[in-house]
N, C-alpha and C positions, 0 to 999 in steps of 0.2 A: 504493500500500500504506500509506504513512504517513497519507494522508488518511482511509483507511478505519479505521485504528487510532485516529485522533483523534476519530472519531465526529462529524465536521464536519456531515454530513447531518442527524443528529439535532439538533444544536445549531441549525442553520438552521430546521428545522421548529419547534423550540421558540420561536425568535424570531418566527416568523410567526403565533403564536397569543398575542396580548397578554393575553387573559383567563387563559390557563394560566400565564403568567408572573406575573400579579398573584396568582393563587391560590397558587402555589408560594411566592412571596416572603412573602405574608401568613401562611401557615401556618408558614414558617420563622421569621418575626419573632415570632409568638405563642409558639412553642416556646422561642425564645431568651429571651424575657421571662419565661416561666413557669419555665424552668430557673434563671434568675438569681434570681428571687424565692424559689424553694425553697432554692437554695444559700445565699443570704443569711440566710434564716430558720434553717437548720441551723447555719451558722457563728455567728450571733448567739446562739443557744441554747447552743452549746458554750462560747462566751466567757463568758456569764453564769454558766453552771454552774461553770466554772473559777474565776471571781472569787468565787462563793459559797463554794467549797471553800477558797480562800485566806483568806477572811474568817473562816470557822469555825475555821480552824487558828490564827487570831489572830497573824498575822505582825506583828512589832513595827513595822516601818517603813511598810508600806503597808496594814495591816489596817484602820485608821480610814478611809482614803481609799476602799478597796474597799467597806467597809460603807456608806459614804455613797452610792456609786454604786448599790449593790444596793437601798438604801432608796428612792432616786429611781425606779429601774426598777420596784420593787414598787408604789410609789404610782401610777405611770403605768399599770401593768397592772391594778390594782384600779379606777382611775378610768375606764378605757375600757370 
């Protein structure tokens, strides 16, 4: 009963087909990479937006530093 519940037979069939293993792992790797890229893009955009808002509000201690970062990012974005 325990072996049936653990689906050991399905796992053994899976291991016996190396091309299926390659395909499944390739697709899983691609999706992981795609998800990471999308997540990093969204997070980076949110951080830049937050820094822009802080710079526009002209905070005394970090306003100049943030403005310089935003200027560098804008130059890189326009140059690309």
